[in-house]
All heavy atoms as an XYZ file, in Angstrom:
815
protein
N       0.826     -1.198      0.017
C      -0.009      0.018      0.010
C       0.879      1.255      0.008
O       1.955      1.310      0.586
C      -0.908     -0.009      1.194
C      -1.834      1.133      1.280
S      -3.041      0.916      2.644
C      -3.973      2.371      2.407
N       0.457      2.290     -0.652
C       1.184      3.539     -0.765
C       1.250      4.246      0.594
O       0.305      4.209      1.387
C       0.585      4.440     -1.788
N       2.355      4.872      0.840
C       2.560      5.636      2.062
C       2.212      7.133      1.797
O       2.644      7.654      0.772
C       4.021      5.552      2.543
O       4.324      4.159      2.629
C       4.219      6.220      3.848
N       1.505      7.721      2.730
C       1.173      9.137      2.535
C       2.414     10.000      2.721
O       3.264      9.706      3.552
C       0.064      9.558      3.479
O       0.468      9.429      4.811
N       2.536     11.065      1.914
C       3.663     11.947      2.000
C       3.360     13.164      2.867
O       4.273     13.900      3.246
C       4.112     12.445      0.594
C       4.652     11.302     -0.223
C       2.983     13.158     -0.143
N       2.084     13.376      3.162
C       1.694     14.493      4.036
C       0.401     14.158      4.710
O      -0.530     13.597      4.080
C       1.561     15.770      3.216
C       1.268     16.972      4.044
C       2.153     17.757      4.705
C      -0.032     17.571      4.266
N       1.469     18.818      5.362
C       0.132     18.650      5.066
C      -1.329     17.211      3.822
C      -0.924     19.477      5.466
C      -2.365     18.029      4.251
C      -2.182     19.121      5.072
N       0.277     14.491      5.961
C      -0.956     14.349      6.687
C      -1.268     15.692      7.338
O      -0.363     16.358      7.844
C      -0.833     13.295      7.829
C      -0.673     11.910      7.330
C      -0.546     10.963      8.516
C      -0.251      9.548      8.004
N      -0.090      8.618      9.115
N      -2.527     16.072      7.293
C      -2.893     17.353      7.862
C      -4.409     17.496      7.860
O      -5.134     16.527      7.799
N      -4.854     18.726      7.925
C      -6.303     19.035      7.982
C      -6.648     20.120      6.956
O      -5.848     21.011      6.767
C      -6.671     19.479      9.370
C      -6.588     18.380     10.393
C      -5.419     18.208     11.150
C      -7.662     17.587     10.635
C      -5.342     17.197     12.062
C      -7.573     16.537     11.601
C      -6.415     16.360     12.309
N      -7.789     19.984      6.380
C      -8.380     21.003      5.516
C      -9.434     21.676      6.363
O     -10.394     21.044      6.777
C      -8.946     20.372      4.244
C      -9.512     21.260      3.208
C      -8.435     22.227      2.651
C     -10.104     20.432      2.076
N      -9.299     22.961      6.597
C     -10.240     23.703      7.480
C     -11.113     24.642      6.716
O     -10.622     25.388      5.844
C      -9.483     24.441      8.565
O      -8.731     23.547      9.365
N     -12.419     24.611      6.973
C     -13.428     25.542      6.474
C     -14.120     26.128      7.698
O     -15.031     25.508      8.213
C     -14.446     24.842      5.553
C     -13.837     24.221      4.345
C     -13.611     22.861      4.293
C     -13.495     24.983      3.255
C     -13.061     22.282      3.147
C     -12.957     24.429      2.119
C     -12.753     23.051      2.083
N     -13.630     27.225      8.191
C     -14.242     27.814      9.373
C     -14.111     26.921     10.587
O     -12.974     26.585     11.012
N     -15.220     26.387     11.117
C     -15.186     25.555     12.304
C     -15.060     24.056     11.939
O     -14.948     23.208     12.822
C     -16.420     25.760     13.139
C     -16.617     27.172     13.710
C     -17.944     27.284     14.424
C     -15.473     27.522     14.639
N     -15.061     23.742     10.652
C     -15.009     22.363     10.214
C     -13.542     22.040      9.807
O     -12.982     22.738      8.983
C     -15.992     22.093      9.037
C     -17.387     22.348      9.505
C     -15.836     20.693      8.546
C     -18.403     22.365      8.383
N     -13.041     20.938     10.331
C     -11.705     20.460      9.947
C     -11.829     19.030      9.409
O     -12.393     18.157     10.035
C     -10.741     20.444     11.142
O     -10.424     21.781     11.484
N     -11.295     18.788      8.210
C     -11.351     17.474      7.584
C      -9.922     16.899      7.504
O      -9.037     17.568      6.983
C     -11.946     17.613      6.151
C     -13.327     18.272      6.184
C     -11.951     16.246      5.474
C     -13.820     18.659      4.839
N      -9.721     15.692      8.050
C      -8.410     15.084      7.978
C      -8.045     14.753      6.535
O      -8.883     14.204      5.801
C      -8.460     13.865      8.871
C      -9.910     13.561      8.980
C     -10.669     14.844      8.766
N      -6.842     15.023      6.140
C      -6.383     14.793      4.746
C      -5.080     14.014      4.784
O      -4.210     14.269      5.606
C      -6.132     16.160      4.028
C      -7.368     16.981      4.032
C      -5.614     15.966      2.653
C      -8.479     16.529      3.149
N      -4.896     13.045      3.843
C      -3.636     12.404      3.586
C      -3.352     12.550      2.113
O      -4.173     12.273      1.254
C      -3.696     10.902      3.950
C      -3.826     10.671      5.440
C      -3.663      9.236      5.812
N      -4.456      8.338      5.015
C      -4.254      7.038      4.951
N      -3.294      6.492      5.641
N      -5.022      6.262      4.236
N      -2.135     13.003      1.736
C      -1.720     13.162      0.359
C      -0.805     12.040      0.000
O       0.074     11.639      0.739
C      -1.003     14.491      0.173
C      -1.840     15.772      0.379
C      -0.993     16.994      0.144
C      -3.042     15.754     -0.558
N      -0.976     11.534     -1.231
C      -0.156     10.448     -1.741
C       0.547     10.949     -3.043
O      -0.039     11.777     -3.768
C      -1.023      9.200     -2.077
C      -1.602      8.615     -0.845
C      -2.885      8.991     -0.408
C      -0.968      7.607     -0.134
C      -3.428      8.492      0.676
C      -1.524      7.085      1.004
C      -2.785      7.484      1.425
N       1.672     10.412     -3.353
C       2.389     10.769     -4.545
C       1.674     10.149     -5.771
O       1.297      9.006     -5.786
C       3.855     10.224     -4.502
C       4.555     10.496     -5.825
C       4.608     10.855     -3.380
N       1.418     11.011     -6.797
C       0.743     10.524     -7.978
C       1.743     10.378     -9.154
O       1.394      9.834    -10.165
C      -0.342     11.533     -8.372
N       2.941     10.829     -8.959
C       3.987     10.690    -10.005
C       5.286     10.478     -9.379
O       5.508     10.785     -8.195
C       3.973     11.995    -10.868
N       6.255      9.977    -10.159
C       7.604      9.755     -9.644
C       8.269     11.098     -9.403
O       8.175     12.003    -10.164
C       8.362      8.955    -10.698
C       9.727      8.546    -10.216
C      10.477      7.737    -11.246
N       9.626      7.045    -12.187
C       9.971      6.713    -13.381
N      11.152      7.006    -13.809
N       9.127      6.075    -14.179
N       8.942     11.206     -8.293
C       9.652     12.489     -7.977
C      11.123     12.397     -8.284
O      11.722     11.317     -8.160
C       9.420     12.859     -6.497
O      10.059     11.932     -5.685
N      11.690     13.458     -8.695
C      13.106     13.579     -8.964
C      13.670     14.567     -7.925
O      13.146     15.590     -7.741
C      13.343     14.105    -10.381
C      12.682     13.308    -11.443
C      13.604     12.215    -11.993
O      14.813     12.366    -11.891
O      13.049     11.230    -12.525
N      14.737     14.121     -7.248
C      15.329     14.983     -6.211
C      16.835     15.145     -6.494
O      17.439     14.205     -6.935
C      15.106     14.414     -4.840
C      13.718     14.520     -4.357
C      13.689     14.255     -2.920
N      12.434     14.807     -2.405
C      12.201     15.106     -1.201
N      13.069     14.811     -0.265
N      11.020     15.591     -0.835
N      17.313     16.319     -6.137
C      18.775     16.517     -6.144
C      19.194     16.515     -4.670
O      18.652     17.279     -3.880
C      19.119     17.857     -6.833
C      18.690     17.793     -8.298
C      20.553     18.190     -6.644
C      18.884     19.102     -9.024
N      20.146     15.698     -4.346
C      20.666     15.616     -2.956
C      21.808     16.648     -2.787
O      22.697     16.694     -3.627
C      21.175     14.207     -2.654
O      20.116     13.305     -2.710
N      21.707     17.377     -1.690
C      22.754     18.318     -1.376
C      23.512     17.791     -0.155
O      22.888     17.140      0.699
C      22.208     19.728     -1.092
C      21.516     20.377     -2.269
C      20.934     21.754     -1.824
C      22.463     20.592     -3.420
N      24.790     18.040     -0.058
C      25.604     17.632      1.030
C      25.887     18.824      1.927
O      25.879     19.973      1.470
C      26.932     17.025      0.518
C      26.698     15.780     -0.292
O      26.168     14.811      0.162
N      27.076     15.857     -1.544
N      26.241     18.582      3.183
C      26.649     19.633      4.122
C      28.160     19.746      3.993
O      28.898     18.798      4.088
C      26.281     19.303      5.537
C      24.759     19.279      5.748
C      24.391     19.051      7.200
O      25.105     18.408      7.917
N      23.275     19.575      7.569
N      28.630     21.013      3.723
C      29.991     21.281      3.444
C      30.529     22.281      4.437
O      29.882     23.245      4.807
C      30.185     21.903      2.028
C      29.423     21.035      0.973
C      31.598     22.115      1.641
C      29.969     19.644      0.826
N      31.775     22.065      4.936
C      32.471     23.000      5.800
C      32.896     24.190      4.953
O      33.779     24.029      4.088
C      33.611     22.332      6.517
C      34.249     23.233      7.565
N      35.539     23.001      7.993
C      33.807     24.281      8.231
C      35.866     23.892      8.911
N      34.802     24.691      9.109
N      32.331     25.386      5.207
C      32.619     26.497      4.290
C      34.040     27.007      4.372
O      34.555     27.630      3.432
C      31.618     27.635      4.502
C      31.747     28.398      5.761
C      30.720     29.536      5.857
C      30.711     30.217      7.182
N      29.677     31.207      7.263
N      34.772     26.739      5.471
C      36.167     27.206      5.581
C      37.106     26.410      4.717
O      38.076     26.987      4.160
C      36.658     27.090      7.073
C      35.936     28.135      7.930
O      35.288     29.075      7.400
O      35.974     27.964      9.185
N      36.943     25.107      4.569
C      37.933     24.303      3.785
C      37.274     23.528      2.612
O      37.992     22.963      1.800
C      38.651     23.287      4.702
S      37.575     22.013      5.363
N      35.927     23.511      2.504
C      35.243     22.912      1.373
C      35.104     21.428      1.460
O      34.696     20.785      0.443
N      35.313     20.778      2.617
C      35.180     19.302      2.688
C      33.775     18.965      3.209
O      33.110     19.758      3.826
C      36.248     18.714      3.627
O      36.047     19.166      4.937
N      33.334     17.742      2.877
C      32.051     17.265      3.278
C      32.031     16.907      4.799
O      32.972     16.368      5.294
C      31.681     15.989      2.476
C      30.288     15.527      2.683
C      29.969     14.382      1.741
N      28.684     13.834      2.094
C      28.162     12.773      1.492
N      28.799     12.221      0.490
N      26.944     12.357      1.851
N      30.936     17.318      5.460
C      30.805     17.132      6.889
C      30.258     15.729      7.182
O      29.395     15.242      6.487
C      29.842     18.173      7.476
C      30.381     19.603      7.316
C      29.556     17.956      8.964
C      31.694     19.829      8.010
N      30.848     15.107      8.169
C      30.403     13.803      8.644
C      29.659     13.937      9.956
O      29.919     14.886     10.663
C      31.595     12.845      8.755
C      32.358     12.682      7.435
C      33.376     11.588      7.549
C      34.197     11.499      6.335
N      33.635     10.970      5.169
N      28.771     13.020     10.262
C      28.051     13.072     11.518
C      28.884     12.455     12.636
O      29.538     11.436     12.369
C      26.720     12.345     11.412
C      25.782     12.988     10.440
S      25.441     14.735     10.769
C      24.178     14.580     12.015
N      28.952     12.931     13.812
C      28.310     14.180     14.276
C      29.108     15.415     13.808
O      30.242     15.539     14.172
C      28.320     14.084     15.792
C      29.489     13.255     16.120
C      29.684     12.320     14.941
N      28.563     16.158     12.940
C      29.146     17.414     12.398
C      30.592     17.564     12.644
O      31.111     18.421     13.326
C      28.343     18.615     12.955
C      26.858     18.565     12.733
C      26.225     19.835     13.304
C      26.490     18.448     11.302
N      31.359     16.638     12.047
C      32.836     16.571     12.220
C      33.530     16.742     10.889
O      33.150     16.116      9.870
C      33.196     15.202     12.798
C      34.659     15.068     13.095
C      35.219     15.592     14.200
C      35.483     14.392     12.165
C      36.557     15.440     14.454
C      36.797     14.226     12.402
C      37.388     14.753     13.557
N      34.487     17.645     10.819
C      35.251     17.871      9.608
C      36.532     17.057      9.665
O      37.393     17.336     10.524
C      35.568     19.345      9.444
S      36.568     19.707      7.979
N      36.665     16.050      8.787
C      37.884     15.216      8.815
C      39.160     15.960      8.401
O      40.261     15.602      8.806
C      37.582     14.081      7.853
C      36.544     14.649      6.953
C      35.779     15.656      7.720
N      39.066     17.003      7.625
C      40.238     17.752      7.156
C      40.767     18.640      8.311
O      41.977     18.644      8.595
C      39.896     18.599      5.935
C      41.049     19.566      5.560
C      39.549     17.725      4.750
N      39.861     19.378      8.990
C      40.232     20.232     10.120
C      40.345     19.455     11.397
O      40.844     19.991     12.424
C      39.231     21.361     10.291
S      39.107     22.457      8.832
N      39.885     18.207     11.434
C      39.955     17.305     12.605
C      39.299     17.907     13.830
O      39.869     17.931     14.901
C      41.377     16.905     12.879
C      41.430     15.682     13.782
O      40.502     14.853     13.810
N      42.504     15.541     14.539
N      38.055     18.484     13.672
C      37.322     19.032     14.767
C      35.878     19.018     14.489
O      35.437     18.911     13.311
C      37.769     20.454     15.030
C      37.456     21.463     13.951
C      37.934     22.887     14.317
N      37.697     23.824     13.266
C      36.543     24.547     13.169
N      35.590     24.400     14.031
N      36.425     25.401     12.149
N      35.062     19.119     15.582
C      33.615     19.265     15.389
C      33.312     20.642     14.855
O      33.991     21.598     15.227
C      32.862     19.003     16.685
C      32.798     17.541     17.041
C      31.799     17.210     18.140
O      31.378     18.142     18.836
N      31.495     15.983     18.263
N      32.298     20.718     13.996
C      31.980     22.007     13.320
C      30.615     22.488     13.764
O      29.644     21.727     13.743
C      32.002     21.770     11.775
C      31.643     23.059     11.060
C      33.317     21.247     11.331
N      30.527     23.724     14.225
C      29.203     24.288     14.597
C      28.325     24.523     13.324
O      28.869     24.678     12.257
C      29.520     25.597     15.291
C      30.892     25.967     14.811
C      31.600     24.684     14.470
N      27.041     24.475     13.486
C      26.122     24.597     12.351
C      26.301     25.929     11.583
O      26.003     26.015     10.418
C      24.685     24.445     12.807
C      24.370     23.045     13.205
C      22.871     22.764     13.202
N      22.617     21.405     13.582
C      22.607     20.371     12.759
N      22.799     20.558     11.477
N      22.322     19.145     13.176
N      26.796     26.953     12.265
C      27.011     28.250     11.621
C      28.084     28.183     10.541
O      28.150     29.042      9.670
C      27.368     29.323     12.601
O      28.569     28.921     13.327
C      26.222     29.567     13.604
N      28.946     27.127     10.590
C      30.022     27.018      9.592
C      29.674     26.027      8.460
O      30.519     25.628      7.686
C      31.312     26.530     10.263
C      31.893     27.527     11.216
C      33.219     27.034     11.826
O      33.812     26.082     11.302
O      33.670     27.601     12.798
N      28.414     25.594      8.391
C      27.988     24.609      7.401
C      27.155     25.282      6.301
O      26.275     26.063      6.582
C      27.194     23.471      8.084
C      28.140     22.755      9.070
C      26.663     22.516      7.064
C      27.430     21.676      9.832
N      27.491     24.914      5.048
C      26.729     25.388      3.912
C      26.341     24.140      3.124
O      26.809     23.016      3.363
C      27.554     26.343      3.014
C      27.823     27.658      3.741
C      28.828     25.696      2.529
N      25.449     24.289      2.119
C      25.034     23.165      1.327
C      25.777     23.160     -0.005
O      26.103     24.216     -0.565
C      23.538     23.204      1.078
C      22.761     22.967      2.347
C      21.299     22.858      2.155
C      20.662     22.577      3.486
N      19.276     22.870      3.588
N      26.063     21.949     -0.519
C      26.794     21.842     -1.769
C      26.385     20.611     -2.572
O      25.975     19.622     -2.012
N      26.503     20.701     -3.882
C      26.208     19.622     -4.759
C      27.495     19.047     -5.314
O      28.329     19.810     -5.832
C      25.337     20.131     -5.910
C      25.069     19.046     -6.968
C      24.164     18.018     -6.764
C      25.731     19.079     -8.190
C      23.938     17.058     -7.695
C      25.491     18.128     -9.158
C      24.611     17.110     -8.895
O      24.401     16.137     -9.835
N      27.715     17.744     -5.157
C      28.939     17.095     -5.647
C      28.871     16.838     -7.161
O      28.080     16.031     -7.591
C      29.187     15.782     -4.901
C      30.504     15.086     -5.206
C      30.753     13.872     -4.354
O      29.775     13.226     -3.927
O      31.908     13.589     -4.115
N      29.635     17.594     -7.933
C      29.600     17.455     -9.393
C      30.748     16.531     -9.888
O      30.626     15.962    -10.982
C      29.705     18.835    -10.094
C      30.950     19.574     -9.835
N      32.065     19.462    -10.644
C      31.278     20.453     -8.848
C      33.002     20.237    -10.120
N      32.565     20.838     -9.076
N      31.787     16.370     -9.111
C      32.851     15.378     -9.341
C      33.292     14.904     -7.971
O      32.939     15.505     -6.961
C      34.027     16.032    -10.035
C      33.772     16.372    -11.475
C      35.022     16.931    -12.200
O      36.127     16.625    -11.754
O      34.877     17.674    -13.160
N      34.031     13.792     -7.948
C      34.492     13.216     -6.693
C      35.165     14.299     -5.829
O      36.174     14.887     -6.263
C      35.411     12.047     -6.961
C      36.008     11.388     -5.749
C      34.988     10.531     -5.047
C      35.709      9.724     -3.950
N      34.894      9.440     -2.873
N      34.609     14.587     -4.659
C      35.156     15.567     -3.702
C      35.217     16.991     -4.264
O      35.948     17.813     -3.748
C      36.532     15.144     -3.183
C      36.479     13.857     -2.371
O      35.424     13.607     -1.722
O      37.450     13.083     -2.390
N      34.446     17.312     -5.276
C      34.353     18.621     -5.825
C      32.895     19.108     -5.746
O      32.013     18.486     -6.246
C      34.791     18.639     -7.315
C      36.246     18.253     -7.528
C      37.209     19.294     -6.923
O      37.056     20.485     -7.133
N      38.180     18.779     -6.155
N      32.685     20.254     -5.035
C      31.352     20.702     -4.710
C      31.074     22.108     -5.285
O      31.965     22.965     -5.299
C      31.108     20.722     -3.241
C      31.241     19.335     -2.581
C      32.471     18.933     -2.038
C      30.178     18.487     -2.527
C      32.605     17.673     -1.490
C      30.285     17.251     -1.952
C      31.484     16.839     -1.417
O      31.653     15.574     -0.856
N      29.867     22.320     -5.676
C      29.331     23.665     -5.997
C      28.554     24.088     -4.758
O      27.650     23.372     -4.319
C      28.399     23.664     -7.246
C      27.838     25.065     -7.442
C      29.132     23.183     -8.437
N      28.936     25.197     -4.101
C      28.330     25.639     -2.863
C      27.158     26.548     -3.147
O      27.145     27.352     -4.088
C      29.365     26.346     -2.015
C      30.595     25.537     -1.673
C      31.518     26.384     -0.772
C      30.267     24.240     -1.049
N      26.113     26.465     -2.279
C      24.878     27.266     -2.386
C      24.598     27.933     -1.062
O      24.776     27.344     -0.017
C      23.693     26.393     -2.753
C      23.819     25.751     -4.092
C      24.228     24.433     -4.207
C      23.464     26.429     -5.226
C      24.326     23.814     -5.458
C      23.583     25.842     -6.479
C      23.988     24.539     -6.573
N      24.094     29.170     -1.135
C      23.648     29.859      0.057
C      22.139     29.580      0.244
O      21.477     29.151     -0.744
C      23.834     31.385     -0.052
O      23.060     31.884     -1.110
C      25.302     31.748     -0.288
N      21.653     29.800      1.435
C      20.211     29.633      1.650
C      19.354     30.536      0.766
O      18.287     30.174      0.283
C      19.838     29.862      3.140
C      20.340     28.723      4.046
O      20.579     27.609      3.515
O      20.525     28.997      5.228
N      19.877     31.743      0.516
C      19.187     32.716     -0.331
C      19.065     32.181     -1.789
O      18.014     32.328     -2.423
C      19.858     34.080     -0.301
C      19.790     34.798      1.038
C      20.827     34.307      2.031
O      21.835     33.650      1.617
O      20.610     34.501      3.232
N      20.131     31.591     -2.276
C      20.111     31.023     -3.646
C      19.113     29.902     -3.769
O      18.398     29.783     -4.747
C      21.513     30.554     -4.013
C      22.509     31.652     -4.267
C      23.919     31.155     -4.482
O      24.322     30.189     -3.837
O      24.637     31.749     -5.345
N      19.095     29.051     -2.743
C      18.151     27.913     -2.767
C      16.677     28.382     -2.653
O      15.805     27.826     -3.290
C      18.490     26.941     -1.619
C      19.792     26.210     -1.787
C      20.116     25.390     -0.539
C      19.810     25.335     -3.006
N      16.456     29.463     -1.869
C      15.093     30.013     -1.742
C      14.614     30.587     -3.084
O      13.464     30.482     -3.417
C      15.056     31.087     -0.690
C      15.103     30.530      0.732
O      14.877     29.335      0.899
O      15.410     31.322      1.649
N      15.537     31.157     -3.877
C      15.169     31.805     -5.160
C      14.740     30.717     -6.156
O      13.886     30.972     -7.004
C      16.371     32.589     -5.760
C      16.599     33.898     -5.056
C      17.739     34.641     -5.692
C      18.071     35.912     -4.998
N      19.227     36.621     -5.584
N      15.309     29.539     -6.125
C      14.986     28.521     -7.093
C      13.889     27.558     -6.635
O      13.435     26.711     -7.387
C      16.205     27.672     -7.543
C      16.798     26.927     -6.376
C      17.225     28.575     -8.185
C      17.872     25.939     -6.778
N      13.444     27.727     -5.369
C      12.393     26.850     -4.849
C      11.071     27.127     -5.567
O      10.649     28.308     -5.632
C      12.275     27.089     -3.349
C      11.285     26.193     -2.636
C      11.322     26.416     -1.140
O      10.793     27.466     -0.752
O      11.880     25.571     -0.398
N      10.387     26.131     -6.064
C       9.086     26.378     -6.748
C       8.029     26.840     -5.750
O       8.126     26.555     -4.558
C       8.754     25.031     -7.348
C       9.484     24.054     -6.508
C      10.675     24.736     -6.047
N       7.051     27.548     -6.288
C       5.993     28.064     -5.461
C       5.207     26.917     -4.771
O       4.748     27.086     -3.652
C       4.997     28.870     -6.330
C       3.928     29.639     -5.571
C       3.087     30.473     -6.511
O       3.675     31.170     -7.322
O       1.867     30.397     -6.331
N       5.166     25.764     -5.370
C       4.432     24.654     -4.835
C       5.119     24.001     -3.621
O       4.586     23.122     -2.985
C       4.204     23.567     -5.894
O       5.470     23.100     -6.384
N       6.335     24.423     -3.323
C       7.072     23.846     -2.200
C       6.516     24.237     -0.834
O       6.696     23.545      0.124
C       8.544     24.216     -2.256
N       5.795     25.348     -0.786
C       5.243     25.823      0.494
C       3.731     25.747      0.597
O       3.182     26.002      1.654
C       5.717     27.250      0.723
C       7.223     27.390      0.821
C       7.655     28.783      1.279
N       9.069     28.899      1.215
C       9.880     28.674      2.237
N       9.449     28.219      3.363
N      11.185     28.820      2.067
N       3.077     25.478     -0.488
C       1.607     25.348     -0.448
C       1.135     24.315     -1.432
O       1.856     23.975     -2.383
C       0.963     26.712     -0.776
O       1.278     27.072     -2.114
N      -0.023     23.766     -1.195
C      -0.636     22.764     -2.073
C      -1.905     23.327     -2.613
O      -2.736     23.880     -1.905
C      -0.894     21.463     -1.316
C       0.365     20.793     -0.956
O       1.203     20.606     -1.743
N       0.492     20.401      0.339
N      -2.158     23.092     -3.911
C      -3.376     23.510     -4.567
C      -4.234     22.288     -4.816
O      -3.732     21.314     -5.412
C      -3.079     24.217     -5.887
C      -4.310     24.684     -6.639
C      -3.943     25.332     -7.915
O      -2.745     25.543     -8.216
O      -4.891     25.637     -8.713
N      -5.441     22.294     -4.304
C      -6.343     21.137     -4.544
C      -7.022     21.270     -5.902
O      -7.730     22.262     -6.100
C      -7.365     21.015     -3.390
C      -6.626     20.828     -2.056
C      -8.376     19.937     -3.651
C      -7.541     20.866     -0.862
N      -6.787     20.359     -6.761
C      -7.395     20.414     -8.094
C      -8.720     19.651     -8.141
O      -9.625     20.033     -8.823
C      -6.452     19.841     -9.138
C      -5.106     20.584     -9.229
C      -4.169     19.906    -10.230
C      -5.332     22.040     -9.596
N      -8.789     18.479     -7.426
C     -10.010     17.733     -7.434
C      -9.996     16.739     -6.261
O      -8.904     16.392     -5.768
C     -10.264     17.013     -8.744
C      -9.211     15.962     -9.032
C      -9.474     15.264    -10.377
O     -10.470     14.546    -10.446
O      -8.712     15.450    -11.310
N     -11.156     16.306     -5.843
C     -11.271     15.279     -4.853
C     -11.592     13.969     -5.567
O     -12.367     13.928     -6.512
C     -12.362     15.586     -3.857
C     -12.010     16.757     -2.945
C     -12.430     18.028     -3.223
C     -11.229     16.546     -1.819
C     -12.105     19.107     -2.394
C     -10.886     17.573     -0.997
C     -11.299     18.869     -1.256
N     -10.998     12.849     -5.151
C     -11.189     11.547     -5.780
C     -11.770     10.615     -4.747
O     -11.415     10.571     -3.565
C      -9.842     10.992     -6.235
C     -10.025      9.666     -6.941
C      -9.154     11.995     -7.175
N     -12.753      9.804     -5.201
C     -13.415      8.836     -4.287
C     -12.423      7.774     -3.882
O     -11.615      7.294     -4.677
C     -14.580      8.153     -4.986
C     -15.862      8.865     -4.876
C     -16.997      7.988     -5.371
C     -18.309      8.677     -5.101
N     -19.431      7.816     -5.524
N     -12.477      7.389     -2.603
C     -11.649      6.307     -2.111
C     -12.325      4.988     -2.437
O     -13.525      4.838     -2.356
C     -11.503      6.440     -0.563
C     -10.439      5.552      0.010
O      -9.814      4.802     -0.746
N     -10.266      5.621      1.283
N     -11.531      4.001     -2.858
C     -12.138      2.738     -3.277
C     -12.725      1.967     -2.141
O     -12.400      1.777     -1.071
C     -11.054      1.862     -3.922
C     -10.632      2.387     -5.237
C      -9.646      1.457     -5.846
N      -9.094      2.114     -7.034
C      -8.348      1.433     -7.889
N      -8.042      0.226     -7.710
N      -7.901      2.118     -8.911
């Protein structure tokens, strides 16, 4: 059986209807890695930089996409927010479908 990707409520004034959303199409995702912005190496858990040989605070971590082995393109949160689609923060209901 399919697993729901989101559970919540649809509210109309005082009426709340429980809702479960299921994926209707295959999703494509790009995985980003956590990178130590001072030296450019990938962070390991618990937030440890093997190059600097120390634990790294979250303020020193940025996101990056590995385009070649150990080579990353770094992104800021502002850059990622600019390319985020409008549908990432809200859902538009197109139709209701009967449950079998």
